[in-house]
C-alpha positions as CSV (number, residue, x, y, z in Angstrom):
1,M,-20.8,-22.1,53.2
2,I,-18.9,-23.3,56.1
3,A,-19.9,-23.1,60.0
4,I,-17.5,-23.0,63.2
5,V,-18.9,-26.2,65.6
6,G,-16.2,-26.4,68.2
7,I,-14.4,-23.7,70.1
8,G,-12.1,-24.1,73.2
9,E,-9.7,-22.0,75.0
10,T,-8.0,-21.6,78.2
11,P,-8.9,-19.6,81.3
12,P,-7.5,-16.3,81.1
13,A,-4.5,-15.4,82.5
14,R,-1.3,-13.3,83.3
15,K,0.8,-15.6,83.6
16,T,0.3,-19.5,84.0
17,S,3.2,-22.6,84.6
18,Q,2.6,-24.0,81.1
19,D,4.6,-23.2,78.0
20,V,2.1,-22.3,75.1
21,R,2.8,-25.9,73.4
22,S,0.4,-27.4,76.4
23,L,-1.9,-24.4,76.7
24,V,-2.6,-24.8,72.5
25,L,-2.9,-28.6,73.4
26,Q,-5.7,-28.0,76.1
27,A,-7.0,-25.6,73.7
28,S,-7.5,-27.7,70.8
29,L,-8.5,-31.3,72.9
30,A,-11.1,-28.2,74.1
31,S,-12.1,-27.5,70.7
32,I,-12.8,-30.9,69.5
33,A,-14.4,-31.9,72.6
34,D,-17.2,-28.8,72.3
35,A,-17.8,-30.2,68.7
36,G,-18.3,-33.4,69.8
37,L,-16.2,-35.0,67.0
38,K,-13.2,-37.1,68.0
39,A,-9.6,-36.0,67.1
40,G,-9.4,-38.3,64.2
41,A,-12.3,-36.2,62.6
42,I,-10.5,-33.8,62.3
43,D,-7.8,-33.3,59.0
44,G,-7.0,-29.8,58.6
45,L,-4.7,-27.5,60.5
46,I,-4.3,-23.5,59.7
47,T,-2.6,-21.2,62.4
48,D,-1.0,-17.6,62.2
49,S,2.6,-18.0,59.5
50,G,4.2,-15.6,62.1
51,I,4.3,-16.8,65.8
52,M,3.3,-20.6,65.8
53,P,4.9,-21.8,63.2
54,T,8.1,-21.3,65.2
55,T,6.6,-22.2,69.4
56,V,3.4,-24.6,68.4
57,P,4.1,-26.4,64.6
58,P,1.3,-27.6,63.1
59,Q,3.5,-31.3,62.9
60,W,3.8,-30.9,66.3
61,L,-0.2,-30.7,67.0
62,A,-0.8,-33.3,64.7
63,A,1.3,-35.5,66.2
64,Q,-0.2,-34.8,70.1
65,L,-3.8,-35.0,68.6
66,G,-3.4,-38.1,66.3
67,I,-4.2,-36.8,63.1
68,E,-3.4,-37.2,59.8
69,L,-3.0,-34.1,58.2
70,R,-4.5,-33.9,54.6
71,Y,-4.5,-29.8,54.6
72,S,-2.2,-27.1,56.4
73,A,-2.3,-23.8,55.9
74,S,-1.2,-20.2,57.5
75,L,-1.7,-16.2,57.2
76,S,-0.6,-13.4,58.5
77,Y,-0.5,-13.2,62.1
78,G,-2.2,-12.7,65.3
79,G,-5.4,-11.2,65.3
80,A,-5.5,-10.7,61.2
81,A,-4.8,-14.5,61.0
82,S,-7.1,-16.2,63.4
83,V,-10.6,-13.8,62.2
84,A,-9.5,-14.4,58.3
85,A,-8.6,-17.8,58.9
86,P,-12.0,-19.2,57.5
87,L,-11.3,-17.6,54.4
88,L,-8.6,-20.6,53.9
89,A,-10.6,-23.1,55.9
90,A,-13.3,-22.7,53.1
91,D,-11.5,-23.3,50.4
92,A,-10.3,-26.2,52.0
93,I,-13.1,-27.6,52.7
94,R,-15.2,-26.7,49.6
95,S,-12.1,-28.5,47.2
96,G,-12.3,-31.3,49.5
97,R,-8.7,-31.2,50.5
98,A,-10.5,-31.5,54.1
99,R,-13.1,-32.2,55.9
100,A,-13.2,-30.6,59.3
101,V,-10.4,-27.8,60.1
102,L,-9.2,-26.4,63.6
103,Y,-7.4,-23.1,64.2
104,Y,-5.5,-22.6,66.6
105,F,-3.3,-19.5,68.4
106,G,-1.8,-19.4,71.6
107,V,0.8,-17.1,73.6
108,D,3.3,-17.1,76.4
109,W,4.3,-13.2,76.7
110,G,2.8,-12.9,80.5
111,S,5.5,-15.1,80.9
112,R,8.2,-15.2,78.3
113,P,11.4,-12.5,78.7
114,G,10.0,-9.2,76.9
115,G,6.8,-10.9,76.2
116,P,4.9,-8.8,73.7
117,Y,7.9,-6.0,73.3
118,A,10.3,-8.5,71.7
119,F,8.1,-9.4,69.1
120,H,8.8,-5.7,66.9
121,D,12.7,-6.9,67.3
122,I,12.3,-9.1,64.3
123,Y,12.1,-6.1,62.3
124,P,15.8,-4.5,61.5
125,T,14.5,-1.0,61.2
126,K,12.7,-1.4,64.6
127,S,15.4,-2.9,66.5
128,I,18.2,0.1,64.9
129,F,16.5,3.0,64.2
130,E,13.4,3.2,66.6
131,K,13.6,1.1,69.9
132,P,17.0,2.7,70.8
133,Y,15.3,6.4,70.5
134,G,12.0,5.3,73.0
135,F,10.1,3.8,70.5
136,N,10.4,0.5,72.5
137,A,6.9,-0.8,73.5
138,Q,2.9,-0.4,71.4
139,P,2.2,1.9,74.2
140,I,4.3,4.9,72.9
141,Y,3.3,4.1,69.4
142,F,-0.3,4.4,70.0
143,G,0.5,7.3,72.6
144,M,1.6,9.6,69.3
145,W,-1.4,8.1,67.3
146,A,-3.8,9.0,70.2
147,R,-2.3,12.8,70.3
148,R,-2.2,13.0,66.9
149,Y,-6.1,12.7,66.5
150,M,-6.7,14.6,69.3
151,H,-4.8,17.5,67.3
152,E,-7.0,16.5,64.3
153,Y,-10.2,15.7,65.4
154,G,-10.9,17.1,69.1
155,L,-10.7,13.5,71.1
156,T,-10.0,13.9,74.7
157,T,-9.1,12.2,77.0
158,D,-12.7,11.2,78.4
159,D,-13.5,9.8,75.8
160,L,-10.8,7.6,75.9
161,A,-11.7,6.7,79.6
162,D,-15.5,5.9,78.2
163,I,-14.5,3.5,75.8
164,A,-11.9,1.6,78.7
165,I,-14.8,1.8,81.1
166,A,-17.5,0.5,78.7
167,Q,-15.7,-2.7,78.1
168,R,-14.4,-3.4,81.4
169,K,-18.4,-3.2,82.1
170,N,-18.6,-6.0,79.9
171,A,-15.9,-8.2,81.2
172,I,-17.1,-8.3,84.8
173,L,-21.1,-9.0,83.4
174,N,-18.7,-11.9,81.4
175,G,-16.9,-13.4,84.5
176,H,-14.6,-14.9,83.4
177,A,-11.8,-12.1,82.3
178,Q,-8.3,-11.5,83.7
179,Q,-9.4,-7.6,84.4
180,Q,-12.0,-7.9,86.9
181,K,-11.9,-4.7,89.4
182,S,-14.3,-2.2,88.7
183,L,-13.5,1.5,86.8
184,D,-15.1,5.1,86.2
185,R,-13.8,7.8,85.3
186,Q,-12.1,8.2,88.4
187,S,-10.1,4.9,88.9
188,Y,-9.3,5.9,85.3
189,Y,-7.1,9.4,86.2
190,N,-6.1,8.0,89.4
191,S,-4.3,4.9,87.0
192,R,-0.6,5.1,86.0
193,L,0.2,7.2,82.9
194,I,1.6,4.8,80.7
195,A,2.4,7.0,77.8
196,D,0.8,10.1,77.0
197,P,-2.0,10.5,77.0
198,L,-2.6,6.7,77.9
199,R,-2.8,5.2,81.1
200,V,-3.2,2.1,81.8
201,P,-6.3,1.1,81.3
202,D,-6.3,2.0,78.1
203,C,-3.4,0.0,77.0
204,C,-4.6,-4.2,76.3
205,L,-3.3,-7.0,78.6
206,V,-0.4,-8.9,78.9
207,S,-1.4,-12.4,79.5
208,D,-0.7,-16.4,78.7
209,G,-3.2,-18.5,76.8
210,A,-4.6,-20.4,74.0
211,A,-7.6,-20.4,72.1
212,A,-8.9,-22.8,69.5
213,Y,-11.8,-23.5,66.7
214,I,-12.8,-25.8,64.3
215,M,-14.8,-25.1,60.8
216,T,-16.6,-28.0,59.1
217,S,-19.5,-27.7,56.3
218,V,-22.7,-26.5,57.4
219,E,-24.1,-30.2,56.4
220,A,-21.6,-31.6,58.4
221,A,-22.1,-29.1,60.8
222,R,-25.6,-30.2,61.7
223,D,-24.7,-33.5,63.2
224,C,-22.3,-31.4,65.9
225,R,-23.0,-30.5,69.6
226,H,-23.9,-27.3,69.5
227,I,-26.2,-24.8,66.5
228,P,-23.7,-23.7,63.4
229,V,-22.4,-20.3,63.8
230,S,-22.2,-20.1,60.2
231,V,-19.7,-17.9,58.4
232,L,-21.4,-15.2,56.0
233,G,-18.5,-13.7,54.7
234,A,-14.7,-13.4,55.0
235,G,-12.4,-10.8,53.9
236,F,-8.6,-9.9,54.2
237,A,-6.5,-7.5,53.3
238,S,-2.9,-5.7,53.5
239,S,-1.9,-2.1,53.4
240,S,1.8,-1.8,51.2
241,M,4.3,-1.4,54.0
242,T,6.2,-4.1,55.6
243,G,6.7,-4.4,59.6
244,D,9.7,-2.3,60.1
245,D,7.0,0.3,59.2
246,V,3.8,0.0,60.9
247,F,3.1,2.4,64.0
248,T,5.6,5.4,62.5
249,Q,5.6,5.5,58.7
250,P,2.0,4.6,57.8
251,N,0.9,7.6,55.6
252,P,-1.7,9.2,56.3
253,L,-1.0,8.2,60.0
254,L,-4.8,7.8,61.5
255,T,-5.8,5.8,59.2
256,T,-5.7,1.2,59.0
257,P,-6.9,1.3,55.1
258,A,-6.6,-2.7,55.0
259,A,-8.8,-2.4,57.5
260,G,-11.8,-0.6,55.2
261,I,-11.2,-3.3,52.5
262,A,-11.7,-6.5,54.2
263,A,-14.6,-5.4,55.8
264,A,-16.0,-4.7,52.3
265,A,-15.1,-7.8,51.3
266,A,-16.6,-9.7,54.1
267,L,-20.0,-7.6,53.8
268,Q,-20.1,-7.9,50.0
269,A,-19.6,-12.5,50.4
270,A,-22.1,-12.3,53.3
271,D,-24.5,-9.5,51.2
272,I,-25.9,-7.3,54.4
273,S,-25.0,-4.3,55.7
274,L,-23.1,-2.7,58.6
275,A,-26.7,-1.6,59.5
276,Q,-27.5,-5.5,60.3
277,I,-24.7,-6.1,62.4
278,N,-26.3,-6.8,66.1
279,F,-23.1,-6.8,68.1
280,A,-19.1,-6.6,67.1
281,Q,-15.6,-7.2,68.5
282,I,-12.9,-4.8,66.9
283,Y,-9.1,-5.8,67.9
284,D,-8.5,-3.5,71.2
285,C,-4.9,-3.4,71.4
286,S,-5.4,-0.1,72.9
287,T,-8.6,2.4,72.9
288,I,-7.3,4.8,70.4
289,S,-6.6,1.6,67.5
290,Y,-10.0,-0.1,68.4
291,L,-11.5,4.1,68.1
292,L,-9.7,4.4,64.3
293,Q,-11.0,0.3,63.1
294,I,-14.3,1.8,64.3
295,E,-14.0,4.0,61.5
296,D,-12.0,2.3,58.7
297,V,-14.0,-0.8,59.2
298,G,-17.3,1.4,58.1
299,F,-19.1,2.6,61.1
300,C,-18.7,6.1,60.5
301,R,-16.7,8.2,59.1
302,K,-12.6,9.5,60.0
303,G,-12.7,11.8,62.5
304,E,-16.4,11.0,64.1
305,G,-15.8,8.1,65.9
306,P,-15.6,10.2,69.4
307,D,-19.2,11.4,68.1
308,F,-20.3,7.7,67.4
309,L,-19.6,6.4,70.7
310,R,-20.4,9.4,72.5
311,E,-24.1,8.9,70.8
312,R,-23.8,4.9,70.8
313,D,-24.0,2.6,73.9
314,T,-21.7,-0.4,73.4
315,T,-22.0,-2.2,76.7
316,I,-23.5,-5.2,76.4
317,S,-27.0,-3.7,76.8
318,G,-26.3,-1.0,74.1
319,D,-27.7,-0.5,70.8
320,L,-24.1,-1.6,69.6
321,P,-22.2,-4.2,71.7
322,I,-18.9,-4.0,71.1
323,N,-16.5,-6.3,73.0
324,T,-19.1,-8.2,74.9
325,H,-16.2,-10.4,76.7
326,G,-14.6,-7.4,77.7
327,G,-11.6,-7.0,74.7
328,L,-7.9,-7.0,74.4
329,L,-8.2,-4.3,77.4
330,S,-10.2,-6.4,80.0
331,Y,-10.3,-10.2,78.9
332,S,-7.1,-11.3,77.8
333,Y,-4.7,-10.3,75.0
334,R,-4.3,-13.6,72.9
335,L,-4.6,-10.9,70.0
336,G,-7.8,-11.6,69.0
337,V,-8.6,-15.3,68.8
338,E,-10.5,-14.5,72.1
339,H,-12.8,-12.4,69.8
340,V,-13.7,-15.0,67.3
341,I,-14.3,-17.7,70.3
342,E,-16.9,-14.8,71.7
343,T,-18.7,-14.5,69.0
344,V,-19.0,-17.9,68.6
345,R,-20.7,-18.1,72.4
346,Q,-22.5,-15.1,71.8
347,L,-24.6,-16.6,68.4
348,R,-25.1,-20.1,70.8
349,H,-26.8,-17.7,73.4
350,S,-24.9,-19.0,75.7
351,S,-22.7,-16.1,77.2
352,G,-24.8,-16.1,80.5
353,P,-25.1,-12.8,82.4
354,S,-23.3,-11.5,79.6
355,Q,-25.4,-12.4,76.4
356,V,-26.6,-10.1,73.8
357,P,-30.3,-10.0,73.3
358,H,-31.5,-12.1,70.1
359,A,-27.6,-12.0,69.2
360,A,-28.6,-13.1,65.3
361,I,-25.5,-11.5,63.5
362,G,-21.1,-10.5,64.6
363,L,-18.8,-8.4,62.6
364,V,-15.4,-9.9,64.0
365,G,-12.2,-7.6,63.4
366,G,-8.7,-8.5,63.7
367,F,-6.0,-6.1,63.2
368,S,-2.4,-7.2,62.9
369,P,-0.5,-4.4,60.7
370,P,0.0,-4.4,57.8
371,D,-2.5,-6.4,57.8
372,Y,-6.4,-6.9,58.4
373,G,-9.2,-9.8,59.0
374,V,-13.0,-9.5,59.1
375,S,-15.2,-12.5,59.1
376,I,-19.5,-11.9,59.6
377,L,-20.5,-14.9,61.8
378,G,-24.5,-16.1,62.1
379,R,-26.5,-17.8,64.1
380,G,-27.7,-21.5,62.4
């Protein structure tokens, strides 16, 4: 078993004057300091395989940190990579190829021309057949999903509003979130419509920033600064489609099958059930994608998400706190690495006013269609 022993992030921000390499370096140094280690103790680096290798290559980061790499790896991109990275780290540490592995990820989509919408230009089908005809931004894809879900299962705009409102409450308690303005149904409905039926609060933020975390063996973790956060189980899966197909071509449209497979693998490895989860961090690039993942991870069956969320309180003081920092909707949009950082804080019991009482086991879900990653983290 491995443990997360150090975390670091740059403050959530819509836009900064720093480039993404500087942001990643700051987050990495912060995670090393948080672990109480010297940089030379790090001998492995992991990141995503889609964004970081061309913007912040591991060799560049290793040189800045002054470390000698014995292990370097990448997988998926964005949320799935950030959440499933412990799978790779566990293999490296268990085999002796590395002693301490740092995962890093960052974006400058708040200041880069095109921001997150430019990312899908790497897929020819989207550039040729979708973007010219209006499918040119993620909210438009998710608006289509939301409208179809309403038709199939009776979802209401009040249900979407309540998801955004609950996460905003968590963000305000956190005190460090990018979005601190209070939100209720009236202000939700007064907000700008982006892609019917989605409004501004239904859509994730746009951010500049980076985060990093360090993994080592449970034995070595006992010598680090904080109580270890154990990786009880992790899972990764990918649906049978390419980036050209995601959002518009999945069949069935309202299912993320990789989420269920990854969650089942993580739960099996941890030897627990979802009933034992105290809190969760679910990749919330939109309110509707959050709802679909609640179902596909296994908290309820398909079509039962609205009723499930009406019956459960997902705020900090509720019976199933979800996205305790405010999520991508209100905390920041660094594609989910902040979900891992927040889970570690919760399990250290260091989240201040936004602390979940008696937090012991947390689930993190990371969505990077067609991929999905799940990690189950535990205190001590």
